[in-house]
All heavy atoms as TSV, in Angstrom:
chain	resi	resn	atom	element	x	y	z
A	1	MET	N	N	38.017	30.655	-101.811
A	1	MET	CA	C	37.364	29.459	-101.511
A	1	MET	C	C	38.421	28.439	-101.057
A	1	MET	O	O	39.516	28.371	-101.631
A	1	MET	CB	C	36.706	28.819	-102.640
A	1	MET	CG	C	35.843	27.518	-102.326
A	1	MET	SD	S	35.098	26.860	-103.892
A	1	MET	CE	C	36.384	25.926	-104.397
A	2	ASP	N	N	38.217	27.767	-99.837
A	2	ASP	CA	C	39.244	26.843	-99.473
A	2	ASP	C	C	39.187	25.534	-100.128
A	2	ASP	O	O	38.239	25.186	-101.010
A	2	ASP	CB	C	38.991	26.508	-97.922
A	2	ASP	CG	C	37.610	26.046	-97.603
A	2	ASP	OD1	O	36.615	26.592	-98.256
A	2	ASP	OD2	O	37.465	25.168	-96.801
A	3	LYS	N	N	40.198	24.641	-99.950
A	3	LYS	CA	C	40.259	23.409	-100.744
A	3	LYS	C	C	39.155	22.476	-100.358
A	3	LYS	O	O	38.675	22.431	-99.237
A	3	LYS	CB	C	41.550	22.586	-100.294
A	3	LYS	CG	C	42.791	23.043	-101.091
A	3	LYS	CD	C	42.750	22.500	-102.477
A	3	LYS	CE	C	44.030	22.700	-103.191
A	3	LYS	NZ	N	43.907	22.321	-104.561
A	4	LEU	N	N	38.706	21.827	-101.345
A	4	LEU	CA	C	37.639	20.830	-101.186
A	4	LEU	C	C	38.249	19.485	-100.582
A	4	LEU	O	O	39.108	18.996	-101.120
A	4	LEU	CB	C	36.965	20.581	-102.580
A	4	LEU	CG	C	35.817	19.666	-102.658
A	4	LEU	CD1	C	34.653	20.065	-101.757
A	4	LEU	CD2	C	35.345	19.443	-104.042
A	5	GLU	N	N	37.682	19.128	-99.522
A	5	GLU	CA	C	38.241	17.906	-98.831
A	5	GLU	C	C	37.502	16.738	-99.299
A	5	GLU	O	O	36.353	16.600	-99.139
A	5	GLU	CB	C	38.082	18.045	-97.300
A	5	GLU	CG	C	38.926	19.144	-96.752
A	5	GLU	CD	C	40.392	18.771	-96.815
A	5	GLU	OE1	O	40.814	17.691	-96.680
A	5	GLU	OE2	O	41.181	19.774	-97.031
A	6	LEU	N	N	38.170	15.885	-100.040
A	6	LEU	CA	C	37.575	14.634	-100.644
A	6	LEU	C	C	38.150	13.369	-100.011
A	6	LEU	O	O	37.554	12.342	-100.162
A	6	LEU	CB	C	37.748	14.587	-102.077
A	6	LEU	CG	C	37.097	15.770	-102.812
A	6	LEU	CD1	C	37.368	15.658	-104.385
A	6	LEU	CD2	C	35.458	15.657	-102.685
A	7	LYS	N	N	39.310	13.356	-99.396
A	7	LYS	CA	C	39.807	12.274	-98.878
A	7	LYS	C	C	38.981	11.398	-97.933
A	7	LYS	O	O	38.102	12.025	-97.242
A	7	LYS	CB	C	41.135	12.592	-98.056
A	7	LYS	CG	C	42.227	13.202	-99.028
A	7	LYS	CD	C	43.514	13.478	-98.124
A	7	LYS	CE	C	44.372	14.486	-98.788
A	7	LYS	NZ	N	45.513	14.812	-97.909
A	8	GLY	N	N	39.185	10.086	-97.833
A	8	GLY	CA	C	38.467	9.303	-96.854
A	8	GLY	C	C	37.155	8.831	-97.245
A	8	GLY	O	O	36.904	7.739	-97.440
A	9	LYS	N	N	36.116	9.741	-97.455
A	9	LYS	CA	C	34.879	9.299	-97.719
A	9	LYS	C	C	34.376	9.520	-99.214
A	9	LYS	O	O	33.189	9.630	-99.441
A	9	LYS	CB	C	33.861	9.925	-96.767
A	9	LYS	CG	C	33.831	11.439	-96.801
A	9	LYS	CD	C	32.783	11.949	-95.835
A	9	LYS	CE	C	32.746	13.457	-96.000
A	9	LYS	NZ	N	31.570	14.078	-95.201
A	10	TRP	N	N	35.266	9.489	-100.129
A	10	TRP	CA	C	34.927	9.743	-101.560
A	10	TRP	C	C	33.982	8.798	-102.088
A	10	TRP	O	O	33.085	9.132	-102.851
A	10	TRP	CB	C	36.174	9.956	-102.331
A	10	TRP	CG	C	35.817	10.146	-103.759
A	10	TRP	CD1	C	36.146	9.304	-104.951
A	10	TRP	CD2	C	35.026	11.199	-104.287
A	10	TRP	NE1	N	35.467	9.830	-106.049
A	10	TRP	CE2	C	34.855	10.979	-105.702
A	10	TRP	CE3	C	34.406	12.359	-103.730
A	10	TRP	CZ2	C	34.118	11.848	-106.471
A	10	TRP	CZ3	C	33.677	13.142	-104.588
A	10	TRP	CH2	C	33.575	12.921	-105.892
A	11	ASN	N	N	34.244	7.472	-101.829
A	11	ASN	CA	C	33.329	6.431	-102.352
A	11	ASN	C	C	31.869	6.679	-101.850
A	11	ASN	O	O	30.985	6.479	-102.695
A	11	ASN	CB	C	33.688	5.079	-101.947
A	11	ASN	CG	C	34.950	4.532	-102.701
A	11	ASN	OD1	O	35.125	4.949	-103.712
A	11	ASN	ND2	N	35.753	3.685	-102.072
A	12	GLU	N	N	31.543	7.082	-100.717
A	12	GLU	CA	C	30.288	7.359	-100.191
A	12	GLU	C	C	29.708	8.594	-100.919
A	12	GLU	O	O	28.544	8.579	-101.371
A	12	GLU	CB	C	30.308	7.706	-98.574
A	12	GLU	CG	C	29.076	7.997	-97.932
A	12	GLU	CD	C	29.148	8.450	-96.608
A	12	GLU	OE1	O	30.064	7.861	-95.976
A	12	GLU	OE2	O	28.181	9.141	-96.099
A	13	THR	N	N	30.588	9.623	-101.084
A	13	THR	CA	C	30.064	10.849	-101.739
A	13	THR	C	C	29.756	10.500	-103.133
A	13	THR	O	O	28.838	11.001	-103.750
A	13	THR	CB	C	31.139	11.994	-101.667
A	13	THR	OG1	O	31.519	12.145	-100.257
A	13	THR	CG2	C	30.770	13.198	-102.221
A	14	LYS	N	N	30.611	9.745	-103.809
A	14	LYS	CA	C	30.421	9.425	-105.192
A	14	LYS	C	C	29.202	8.676	-105.428
A	14	LYS	O	O	28.362	8.897	-106.318
A	14	LYS	CB	C	31.541	8.467	-105.688
A	14	LYS	CG	C	31.520	8.006	-107.158
A	14	LYS	CD	C	32.717	7.461	-107.622
A	14	LYS	CE	C	32.945	6.077	-107.046
A	14	LYS	NZ	N	34.094	5.302	-107.682
A	15	GLY	N	N	28.701	7.706	-104.481
A	15	GLY	CA	C	27.569	7.050	-104.631
A	15	GLY	C	C	26.390	7.958	-104.489
A	15	GLY	O	O	25.398	7.912	-105.239
A	16	LYS	N	N	26.423	9.053	-103.526
A	16	LYS	CA	C	25.437	9.929	-103.401
A	16	LYS	C	C	25.264	10.842	-104.697
A	16	LYS	O	O	24.139	11.121	-105.138
A	16	LYS	CB	C	25.616	10.791	-102.237
A	16	LYS	CG	C	25.468	10.043	-100.890
A	16	LYS	CD	C	25.705	10.944	-99.788
A	16	LYS	CE	C	25.498	10.130	-98.418
A	16	LYS	NZ	N	25.840	11.011	-97.215
A	17	LEU	N	N	26.334	11.156	-105.276
A	17	LEU	CA	C	26.301	12.006	-106.495
A	17	LEU	C	C	25.680	11.280	-107.581
A	17	LEU	O	O	24.852	11.910	-108.438
A	17	LEU	CB	C	27.750	12.440	-106.947
A	17	LEU	CG	C	28.290	13.674	-106.095
A	17	LEU	CD1	C	29.818	13.728	-106.462
A	17	LEU	CD2	C	27.574	14.898	-106.493
A	18	LYS	N	N	26.017	9.965	-107.782
A	18	LYS	CA	C	25.396	9.333	-108.834
A	18	LYS	C	C	23.990	8.983	-108.607
A	18	LYS	O	O	23.163	9.039	-109.587
A	18	LYS	CB	C	26.139	7.771	-108.944
A	18	LYS	CG	C	27.439	7.911	-109.574
A	18	LYS	CD	C	28.224	6.592	-109.507
A	18	LYS	CE	C	27.719	5.748	-110.774
A	18	LYS	NZ	N	28.592	4.521	-110.816
A	19	LYS	N	N	23.483	8.907	-107.436
A	19	LYS	CA	C	22.081	8.773	-107.110
A	19	LYS	C	C	21.323	10.095	-107.343
A	19	LYS	O	O	20.236	10.087	-108.034
A	19	LYS	CB	C	21.933	8.333	-105.675
A	19	LYS	CG	C	20.451	8.057	-105.320
A	19	LYS	CD	C	20.401	7.575	-103.896
A	19	LYS	CE	C	19.024	7.320	-103.480
A	19	LYS	NZ	N	18.893	6.883	-102.051
A	20	ALA	N	N	21.937	11.128	-107.067
A	20	ALA	CA	C	21.296	12.492	-107.298
A	20	ALA	C	C	21.334	12.870	-108.734
A	20	ALA	O	O	20.416	13.565	-109.255
A	20	ALA	CB	C	21.942	13.530	-106.356
A	21	TYR	N	N	22.296	12.589	-109.404
A	21	TYR	CA	C	22.682	12.950	-110.779
A	21	TYR	C	C	22.882	11.692	-111.646
A	21	TYR	O	O	24.040	11.387	-111.873
A	21	TYR	CB	C	23.746	13.977	-110.978
A	21	TYR	CG	C	23.503	15.234	-110.080
A	21	TYR	CD1	C	24.033	15.386	-108.818
A	21	TYR	CD2	C	22.670	16.284	-110.690
A	21	TYR	CE1	C	23.754	16.539	-108.052
A	21	TYR	CE2	C	22.436	17.355	-109.942
A	21	TYR	CZ	C	22.967	17.565	-108.698
A	21	TYR	OH	O	22.803	18.728	-107.964
A	22	GLY	N	N	21.814	11.063	-112.028
A	22	GLY	CA	C	21.956	9.720	-112.749
A	22	GLY	C	C	22.832	9.717	-113.989
A	22	GLY	O	O	23.270	8.623	-114.475
A	23	ASP	N	N	23.014	10.824	-114.614
A	23	ASP	CA	C	23.835	10.933	-115.858
A	23	ASP	C	C	25.259	10.913	-115.597
A	23	ASP	O	O	26.087	10.934	-116.522
A	23	ASP	CB	C	23.345	11.954	-116.747
A	23	ASP	CG	C	23.480	13.371	-116.077
A	23	ASP	OD1	O	23.446	13.511	-114.806
A	23	ASP	OD2	O	23.687	14.456	-116.872
A	24	LEU	N	N	25.701	10.947	-114.299
A	24	LEU	CA	C	27.159	10.930	-114.073
A	24	LEU	C	C	27.679	9.491	-114.176
A	24	LEU	O	O	27.121	8.591	-113.646
A	24	LEU	CB	C	27.404	11.499	-112.616
A	24	LEU	CG	C	27.122	12.932	-112.483
A	24	LEU	CD1	C	27.452	13.292	-110.992
A	24	LEU	CD2	C	28.071	13.774	-113.345
A	25	SER	N	N	28.814	9.309	-114.780
A	25	SER	CA	C	29.448	7.998	-114.912
A	25	SER	C	C	30.559	7.888	-113.978
A	25	SER	O	O	30.980	8.888	-113.366
A	25	SER	CB	C	29.938	7.899	-116.351
A	25	SER	OG	O	31.081	8.757	-116.623
A	26	ASP	N	N	31.193	6.701	-113.886
A	26	ASP	CA	C	32.371	6.401	-112.970
A	26	ASP	C	C	33.476	7.326	-113.489
A	26	ASP	O	O	34.304	7.761	-112.846
A	26	ASP	CB	C	32.712	4.982	-112.988
A	26	ASP	CG	C	31.811	4.101	-112.148
A	26	ASP	OD1	O	31.236	4.706	-111.198
A	26	ASP	OD2	O	31.679	2.980	-112.490
A	27	ASP	N	N	33.654	7.481	-114.799
A	27	ASP	CA	C	34.674	8.347	-115.397
A	27	ASP	C	C	34.538	9.753	-114.923
A	27	ASP	O	O	35.507	10.453	-114.632
A	27	ASP	CB	C	34.666	8.239	-116.945
A	27	ASP	CG	C	35.577	7.168	-117.568
A	27	ASP	OD1	O	36.376	6.520	-116.598
A	27	ASP	OD2	O	35.581	6.937	-118.608
A	28	ASP	N	N	33.256	10.316	-114.999
A	28	ASP	CA	C	33.098	11.646	-114.490
A	28	ASP	C	C	33.474	11.846	-112.999
A	28	ASP	O	O	33.860	12.906	-112.602
A	28	ASP	CB	C	31.601	12.076	-114.569
A	28	ASP	CG	C	31.099	12.007	-115.996
A	28	ASP	OD1	O	31.835	12.364	-116.944
A	28	ASP	OD2	O	29.830	11.689	-116.240
A	29	LEU	N	N	33.271	10.720	-112.205
A	29	LEU	CA	C	33.553	10.928	-110.837
A	29	LEU	C	C	34.882	10.278	-110.438
A	29	LEU	O	O	35.222	10.054	-109.166
A	29	LEU	CB	C	32.526	10.131	-110.107
A	29	LEU	CG	C	31.081	10.789	-110.272
A	29	LEU	CD1	C	30.057	9.971	-109.755
A	29	LEU	CD2	C	31.050	12.262	-109.660
A	30	LYS	N	N	35.871	10.021	-111.425
A	30	LYS	CA	C	37.208	9.482	-111.013
A	30	LYS	C	C	37.932	10.538	-110.248
A	30	LYS	O	O	38.076	11.667	-110.682
A	30	LYS	CB	C	37.937	9.100	-112.395
A	30	LYS	CG	C	39.057	8.250	-112.025
A	30	LYS	CD	C	39.712	7.872	-113.315
A	30	LYS	CE	C	38.803	6.846	-114.099
A	30	LYS	NZ	N	39.326	6.395	-115.309
A	31	TYR	N	N	38.497	10.168	-109.042
A	31	TYR	CA	C	39.176	11.120	-108.188
A	31	TYR	C	C	40.595	10.552	-107.902
A	31	TYR	O	O	40.649	9.425	-107.414
A	31	TYR	CB	C	38.385	11.446	-107.008
A	31	TYR	CG	C	39.191	12.175	-105.964
A	31	TYR	CD1	C	39.616	13.421	-106.098
A	31	TYR	CD2	C	39.661	11.495	-104.760
A	31	TYR	CE1	C	40.373	14.097	-105.217
A	31	TYR	CE2	C	40.317	12.197	-103.812
A	31	TYR	CZ	C	40.734	13.411	-104.039
A	31	TYR	OH	O	41.518	14.196	-103.046
A	32	ALA	N	N	41.534	11.367	-108.148
A	32	ALA	CA	C	42.851	10.955	-107.633
A	32	ALA	C	C	43.312	12.098	-106.726
A	32	ALA	O	O	43.084	13.236	-106.988
A	32	ALA	CB	C	43.893	10.855	-108.839
A	33	GLU	N	N	44.059	11.723	-105.628
A	33	GLU	CA	C	44.345	12.638	-104.684
A	33	GLU	C	C	45.207	13.916	-105.287
A	33	GLU	O	O	46.020	13.585	-106.139
A	33	GLU	CB	C	45.270	11.992	-103.555
A	33	GLU	CG	C	45.467	12.881	-102.382
A	33	GLU	CD	C	46.054	12.213	-101.179
A	33	GLU	OE1	O	45.873	10.953	-101.088
A	33	GLU	OE2	O	46.877	12.691	-100.394
A	34	GLY	N	N	44.838	15.057	-104.942
A	34	GLY	CA	C	45.532	16.184	-105.451
A	34	GLY	C	C	44.908	16.696	-106.706
A	34	GLY	O	O	45.308	17.686	-107.340
A	35	GLN	N	N	43.855	16.040	-107.276
A	35	GLN	CA	C	43.365	16.478	-108.537
A	35	GLN	C	C	41.822	17.023	-108.280
A	35	GLN	O	O	41.143	16.756	-109.230
A	35	GLN	CB	C	43.386	15.388	-109.580
A	35	GLN	CG	C	44.808	15.068	-109.918
A	35	GLN	CD	C	44.937	14.019	-110.940
A	35	GLN	OE1	O	43.811	13.393	-111.294
A	35	GLN	NE2	N	46.094	13.825	-111.520
A	36	GLU	N	N	41.602	17.685	-107.169
A	36	GLU	CA	C	40.227	18.141	-106.927
A	36	GLU	C	C	39.760	19.102	-108.013
A	36	GLU	O	O	38.604	18.955	-108.314
A	36	GLU	CB	C	40.273	18.859	-105.516
A	36	GLU	CG	C	40.458	17.878	-104.449
A	36	GLU	CD	C	41.901	17.755	-104.101
A	36	GLU	OE1	O	42.816	18.213	-104.718
A	36	GLU	OE2	O	42.154	16.965	-103.115
A	37	ASP	N	N	40.653	19.928	-108.541
A	37	ASP	CA	C	40.132	20.979	-109.485
A	37	ASP	C	C	39.804	20.347	-110.822
A	37	ASP	O	O	38.834	20.731	-111.366
A	37	ASP	CB	C	41.371	21.911	-109.733
A	37	ASP	CG	C	41.614	22.865	-108.622
A	37	ASP	OD1	O	40.723	23.079	-107.665
A	37	ASP	OD2	O	42.784	23.405	-108.463
A	38	GLU	N	N	40.431	19.206	-111.220
A	38	GLU	CA	C	40.117	18.585	-112.457
A	38	GLU	C	C	38.760	17.901	-112.229
A	38	GLU	O	O	37.941	17.892	-113.112
A	38	GLU	CB	C	41.146	17.516	-112.644
A	38	GLU	CG	C	40.919	16.682	-114.058
A	38	GLU	CD	C	42.035	15.804	-114.379
A	38	GLU	OE1	O	43.170	15.941	-113.995
A	38	GLU	OE2	O	41.617	14.711	-115.036
A	39	LEU	N	N	38.533	17.222	-111.153
A	39	LEU	CA	C	37.270	16.680	-110.815
A	39	LEU	C	C	36.140	17.664	-110.844
A	39	LEU	O	O	35.029	17.448	-111.491
A	39	LEU	CB	C	37.265	15.939	-109.387
A	39	LEU	CG	C	35.829	15.428	-109.019
A	39	LEU	CD1	C	35.343	14.232	-109.879
A	39	LEU	CD2	C	35.989	14.914	-107.569
A	40	VAL	N	N	36.263	18.815	-110.237
A	40	VAL	CA	C	35.292	19.804	-110.103
A	40	VAL	C	C	35.127	20.319	-111.615
A	40	VAL	O	O	33.857	20.645	-111.921
A	40	VAL	CB	C	35.605	20.911	-109.200
A	40	VAL	CG1	C	34.707	22.245	-109.270
A	40	VAL	CG2	C	35.600	20.391	-107.702
A	41	GLY	N	N	36.064	20.560	-112.272
A	41	GLY	CA	C	35.892	21.009	-113.690
A	41	GLY	C	C	35.063	20.088	-114.475
A	41	GLY	O	O	34.144	20.522	-115.234
A	42	LYS	N	N	35.271	18.819	-114.438
A	42	LYS	CA	C	34.465	17.825	-115.167
A	42	LYS	C	C	33.084	17.881	-114.739
A	42	LYS	O	O	32.230	17.822	-115.555
A	42	LYS	CB	C	34.972	16.337	-114.842
A	42	LYS	CG	C	36.247	15.924	-115.556
A	42	LYS	CD	C	36.496	14.477	-115.261
A	42	LYS	CE	C	37.831	14.093	-115.672
A	42	LYS	NZ	N	38.130	12.634	-115.276
A	43	LEU	N	N	32.795	17.959	-113.360
A	43	LEU	CA	C	31.463	18.023	-112.877
A	43	LEU	C	C	30.724	19.315	-113.353
A	43	LEU	O	O	29.669	19.287	-113.731
A	43	LEU	CB	C	31.407	17.854	-111.410
A	43	LEU	CG	C	31.832	16.489	-110.833
A	43	LEU	CD1	C	31.890	16.499	-109.321
A	43	LEU	CD2	C	30.868	15.392	-111.408
A	44	GLN	N	N	31.447	20.418	-113.433
A	44	GLN	CA	C	30.879	21.612	-113.926
A	44	GLN	C	C	30.498	21.559	-115.388
A	44	GLN	O	O	29.349	21.991	-115.653
A	44	GLN	CB	C	31.962	22.811	-113.965
A	44	GLN	CG	C	32.262	23.402	-112.645
A	44	GLN	CD	C	33.308	24.583	-112.790
A	44	GLN	OE1	O	34.505	24.367	-112.558
A	44	GLN	NE2	N	32.849	25.681	-113.277
A	45	GLN	N	N	31.199	20.882	-116.214
A	45	GLN	CA	C	30.865	20.637	-117.633
A	45	GLN	C	C	29.705	19.737	-117.706
A	45	GLN	O	O	28.743	20.073	-118.464
A	45	GLN	CB	C	31.968	20.066	-118.313
A	45	GLN	CG	C	33.153	21.168	-118.538
A	45	GLN	CD	C	34.248	20.454	-119.402
A	45	GLN	OE1	O	34.300	19.271	-119.638
A	45	GLN	NE2	N	35.207	21.254	-119.783
A	46	LYS	N	N	29.711	18.683	-116.894
A	46	LYS	CA	C	28.589	17.577	-117.051
A	46	LYS	C	C	27.207	18.140	-116.421
A	46	LYS	O	O	26.259	17.895	-116.965
A	46	LYS	CB	C	29.072	16.424	-116.246
A	46	LYS	CG	C	28.147	15.214	-116.416
A	46	LYS	CD	C	28.315	14.616	-117.729
A	46	LYS	CE	C	27.544	13.320	-117.805
A	46	LYS	NZ	N	27.932	12.376	-118.827
A	47	LEU	N	N	27.383	18.870	-115.304
A	47	LEU	CA	C	26.110	19.409	-114.650
A	47	LEU	C	C	25.642	20.852	-115.161
A	47	LEU	O	O	24.525	21.175	-114.833
A	47	LEU	CB	C	26.287	19.355	-113.193
A	47	LEU	CG	C	26.622	18.035	-112.616
A	47	LEU	CD1	C	26.853	18.163	-111.043
A	47	LEU	CD2	C	25.540	17.051	-112.960
A	48	GLY	N	N	26.545	21.447	-115.793
A	48	GLY	CA	C	26.130	22.769	-116.234
A	48	GLY	C	C	26.076	23.785	-115.112
A	48	GLY	O	O	25.225	24.755	-115.138
A	49	LYS	N	N	26.912	23.601	-114.134
A	49	LYS	CA	C	26.908	24.512	-112.868
A	49	LYS	C	C	28.218	25.279	-112.713
A	49	LYS	O	O	29.260	24.800	-113.419
A	49	LYS	CB	C	26.606	23.696	-111.768
A	49	LYS	CG	C	25.222	22.947	-111.886
A	49	LYS	CD	C	24.672	22.620	-110.502
A	49	LYS	CE	C	23.332	21.836	-110.581
A	49	LYS	NZ	N	22.170	22.705	-110.860
A	50	THR	N	N	28.240	26.319	-111.852
A	50	THR	CA	C	29.492	26.931	-111.587
A	50	THR	C	C	30.365	26.120	-110.590
A	50	THR	O	O	29.825	25.209	-109.989
A	50	THR	CB	C	29.260	28.346	-110.860
A	50	THR	OG1	O	28.645	28.133	-109.686
A	50	THR	CG2	C	28.235	29.278	-111.796
A	51	ARG	N	N	31.448	26.504	-110.547
A	51	ARG	CA	C	32.398	25.813	-109.534
A	51	ARG	C	C	31.814	25.850	-108.081
A	51	ARG	O	O	31.904	24.767	-107.475
A	51	ARG	CB	C	33.814	26.565	-109.600
A	51	ARG	CG	C	34.729	25.871	-108.593
A	51	ARG	CD	C	36.090	26.515	-108.598
A	51	ARG	NE	N	36.973	25.953	-107.637
A	51	ARG	CZ	C	37.540	24.822	-107.564
A	51	ARG	NH1	N	37.190	23.970	-108.529
A	51	ARG	NH2	N	38.259	24.380	-106.515
A	52	ASP	N	N	31.390	27.056	-107.728
A	52	ASP	CA	C	30.871	27.129	-106.390
A	52	ASP	C	C	29.601	26.354	-106.161
A	52	ASP	O	O	29.519	25.699	-105.111
A	52	ASP	CB	C	30.623	28.705	-106.064
A	52	ASP	CG	C	31.804	29.416	-105.903
A	52	ASP	OD1	O	32.838	28.898	-105.559
A	52	ASP	OD2	O	31.717	30.665	-106.031
A	53	GLU	N	N	28.758	26.176	-107.205
A	53	GLU	CA	C	27.651	25.372	-107.074
A	53	GLU	C	C	28.021	23.929	-106.959
A	53	GLU	O	O	27.494	23.170	-106.045
A	53	GLU	CB	C	26.763	25.542	-108.320
A	53	GLU	CG	C	26.028	26.836	-108.355
A	53	GLU	CD	C	25.235	27.061	-109.673
A	53	GLU	OE1	O	25.763	26.621	-110.709
A	53	GLU	OE2	O	24.173	27.614	-109.648
A	54	VAL	N	N	29.042	23.437	-107.736
A	54	VAL	CA	C	29.431	22.072	-107.686
A	54	VAL	C	C	30.042	21.717	-106.268
A	54	VAL	O	O	29.750	20.745	-105.689
A	54	VAL	CB	C	30.509	21.898	-108.712
A	54	VAL	CG1	C	31.105	20.415	-108.592
A	54	VAL	CG2	C	29.795	21.802	-110.106
A	55	VAL	N	N	30.864	22.715	-105.786
A	55	VAL	CA	C	31.478	22.493	-104.473
A	55	VAL	C	C	30.451	22.478	-103.374
A	55	VAL	O	O	30.482	21.602	-102.575
A	55	VAL	CB	C	32.542	23.627	-104.188
A	55	VAL	CG1	C	33.013	23.531	-102.632
A	55	VAL	CG2	C	33.787	23.381	-105.171
A	56	LYS	N	N	29.413	23.242	-103.518
A	56	LYS	CA	C	28.327	23.239	-102.514
A	56	LYS	C	C	27.567	21.948	-102.545
A	56	LYS	O	O	27.268	21.345	-101.551
A	56	LYS	CB	C	27.393	24.499	-102.679
A	56	LYS	CG	C	26.234	24.444	-101.692
A	56	LYS	CD	C	25.398	25.739	-101.927
A	56	LYS	CE	C	24.263	25.959	-101.011
A	56	LYS	NZ	N	23.831	24.835	-100.181
A	57	ILE	N	N	27.335	21.457	-103.738
A	57	ILE	CA	C	26.565	20.145	-103.937
A	57	ILE	C	C	27.426	19.012	-103.249
A	57	ILE	O	O	26.840	18.257	-102.445
A	57	ILE	CB	C	26.340	19.829	-105.434
A	57	ILE	CG1	C	25.367	20.686	-106.056
A	57	ILE	CG2	C	26.023	18.337	-105.577
A	57	ILE	CD1	C	25.359	20.661	-107.652
A	58	ILE	N	N	28.644	18.998	-103.453
A	58	ILE	CA	C	29.542	17.994	-102.832
A	58	ILE	C	C	29.595	18.044	-101.322
A	58	ILE	O	O	29.369	17.062	-100.650
A	58	ILE	CB	C	30.975	18.002	-103.457
A	58	ILE	CG1	C	30.884	17.526	-104.940
A	58	ILE	CG2	C	31.975	17.082	-102.646
A	58	ILE	CD1	C	32.252	17.826	-105.619
A	59	ARG	N	N	29.808	19.314	-100.860
A	59	ARG	CA	C	29.814	19.582	-99.406
A	59	ARG	C	C	28.483	19.135	-98.691
A	59	ARG	O	O	28.424	18.837	-97.543
A	59	ARG	CB	C	30.214	20.934	-99.133
A	59	ARG	CG	C	31.688	21.188	-99.377
A	59	ARG	CD	C	32.135	22.499	-98.766
A	59	ARG	NE	N	33.508	22.640	-98.993
A	59	ARG	CZ	C	34.179	23.780	-99.181
A	59	ARG	NH1	N	33.529	24.885	-99.317
A	59	ARG	NH2	N	35.454	23.728	-99.475
A	60	ASP	N	N	27.379	19.491	-99.432
A	60	ASP	CA	C	26.038	19.267	-98.855
A	60	ASP	C	C	25.549	17.802	-98.750
A	60	ASP	O	O	24.699	17.418	-98.042
A	60	ASP	CB	C	25.005	20.164	-99.522
A	60	ASP	CG	C	25.160	21.545	-99.279
A	60	ASP	OD1	O	25.880	21.923	-98.309
A	60	ASP	OD2	O	24.358	22.388	-99.976
A	61	LEU	N	N	26.300	16.959	-99.400
A	61	LEU	CA	C	25.893	15.529	-99.294
A	61	LEU	C	C	26.256	14.858	-98.054
A	61	LEU	O	O	27.067	15.113	-97.235
A	61	LEU	CB	C	26.710	14.722	-100.466
A	61	LEU	CG	C	26.334	15.113	-101.885
A	61	LEU	CD1	C	27.165	14.455	-102.950
A	61	LEU	CD2	C	24.847	14.760	-102.120
């Protein structure tokens, strides 16, 4: 799987994720450049989905 591209439009993506998954908090969606794996891991735990499912959700937004 290639790197998940989050730079640039993360605030827009974060808003869409919060709308789609109301139980996500700002802490769950905290992103720092270079820490994509940590973010995806947090979302995996919170949403109960696999890494590939989380990446697909983000990409499809």
